[in-house]
C-alpha positions in Angstrom: 128.3 47.1 89.3 130.5 50.1 88.8 128.7 51.0 85.7 125.4 50.9 87.4 126.6 53.3 90.0 128.1 55.6 87.5 124.6 55.6 85.6 122.8 56.3 88.9 125.1 59.4 89.6 124.5 60.7 86.0 120.7 60.2 86.7 120.8 62.2 89.9 122.9 65.0 88.4 120.4 65.1 85.4 117.6 65.3 88.0 119.2 68.2 89.9 119.9 70.0 86.6 116.3 69.6 85.8 115.3 71.0 89.2 117.4 74.2 88.5 115.9 74.6 85.1 112.4 74.4 86.4 113.2 77.1 89.1 114.7 79.3 86.6 111.7 78.8 84.2 109.5 80.0 87.2 111.5 82.9 88.0 111.3 84.1 84.3 107.6 83.5 84.5 107.2 85.7 87.5 109.4 88.3 86.1 107.2 88.6 83.2 104.1 88.8 85.1 105.6 91.5 87.2 106.3 93.4 84.1 102.8 92.9 82.9 101.3 93.9 86.0 103.2 97.2 86.3 102.2 98.2 82.8 98.6 97.3 83.5 98.9 99.4 86.6 100.4 102.5 84.9 97.7 102.3 82.4 95.0 102.2 84.9 96.5 104.9 86.9 97.2 107.5 84.2 100.1 108.4 86.3 99.9 112.2 87.2 102.6 114.3 88.7 101.7 113.5 92.4 101.6 109.8 92.1 104.7 107.6 92.1 105.2 103.9 91.2 107.5 101.8 93.1 108.7 98.1 92.6 110.1 96.1 95.3 112.0 93.0 94.2 112.5 90.5 97.0 113.5 86.6 96.7 110.0 86.1 98.2 107.5 88.4 96.6 107.1 90.6 93.9 105.7 93.9 95.1 104.3 97.1 93.5 103.7 100.2 95.6 101.6 103.1 94.4 102.2 106.3 96.6 100.2 109.4 96.3 101.9 112.5 97.8 99.2 115.2 98.4 101.6 117.7 100.2 103.8 116.5 103.3 101.7 113.3 103.8 102.3 110.3 101.7 99.6 107.3 101.1 101.0 104.1 99.6 99.2 100.9 98.7 101.2 97.9 97.9 100.2 94.8 96.1 102.5 91.7 96.5 102.2 88.3 94.9 
């Protein structure tokens, strides 16, 4: 019976470890996607001197903000995934 409980504990530990690995893999996928989206945005915008690209990393969202600064006013557009 003792051996059975040890096996159950080992199984539970492996299930927790698998969950951590799945979360880590998803995080890597999101970081890769963010990088590709930033590159695509840069290419599409052909960034000039009055346009600035900002990236906001939060635990919940990946955001890319583009701000155009004509003079003293700024207009920003943010896309979050």
